[in-house]
N, C-alpha and C positions, 0 to 999 in steps of 0.2 A: 504494500500500500504506500502511496506517496504521502509525504508529510502534509500536503494540502488537504488530502482526503481525511487523514487522521485529525487534523486541526478542525475541519468542518464537522466531523463526527463528534469530536469532543465538545464543540460549541453547542451542537444540537442536544447532546446529552445534558449539558449544564442547563440549558433553557428548559428542558423537560423537568429536571429536578427542581429548578428554581420555581417553576410554575406550580408544581405539586406541593412544595413547602411554603408557598406564599411569599417567596423572596422577590419574585418579579414585580416590577412596578411599571406604571404607565409612563410613557415617554413624556419628558417635560421640555418646555421651550428653553433652549440654552441661553436665550437672550433676556430672559426674565430672571431677576434676582430676588432672593428672599423666598419666604413661604408663598405657595400658590394655592388658590382656592381649589379644593378637591384633592390636594396632595395627600398621599398616604403617609402615615407615620407608624413607626414600629413601636410596639409596646416596650417600655423601658426594661423590664426584667424578663426577657425571653431568652431561652437557651438557643442561641443562634447556631451553635455547632460544637463539636468536640474535635480537638486536635489530638488524635490518638497516638500514644507512644506508651507501651506497657510500663516503662520505668517512670515516665514523667508526663502523664496525660494532662491536658488543659481543657477547660470548659470556657466557651466564649459567651458571656452574658453581659448585655448592656455595654458592649464595646470594650469590655475588660477581659483579660486572660486570667482565669481563676484556677487554682489547683486545690487539692485535698487540704482541708483545714481552713481555707479562706471563707469569709462570710459575705453574704449579699442579702439585703432586705431582712436582716435578723436571722437568716438561715445559715448553717454551716455546711459546707460541701463535705460529705462523708465518703462518697464513692463516685468515681468517674468511669463510666462505661463507654464503649464506642458509639452507642446510640442514645444515651441518657445519663443523667446524674441522679444521685441519691442525696437528698438534703435532710438535715435534721435540726430541730429546735426543741430543746428539752427532751422529752420522751417521744415526741412526734417525728415520724420519718415519712418523707414523700419522694416518689420517683417522678422526675421531670424528663419527658422525652425531648429529643431535638425538635425545636419549634414550639415547645410548650412553655407556658409562663410560670415563673416562680410565684407560689401563693403569697398573697399580701398579708394574710393573718397567720 
């Protein structure tokens, strides 16, 4: 396969995944500055993804790279999996999948 075909295939795969997980956004006018009417905003505490490395996994939440033991919105990250994180507050434990929101309470 040529590099061009592989590049196009990779781009199409990313677009499909982005659309499935809600990462795709409407095109915006590059000549308009600031917030635009109808612009989509991402929830502040959403697990955007996991950078998986068995020794040092990272969770991407609210533009931050978090690791086990870090806190966000009062929750402590207990476990990072390739597709989710496990958070805890006191005796309560919650599993947040990729694309899911960190509970506010």
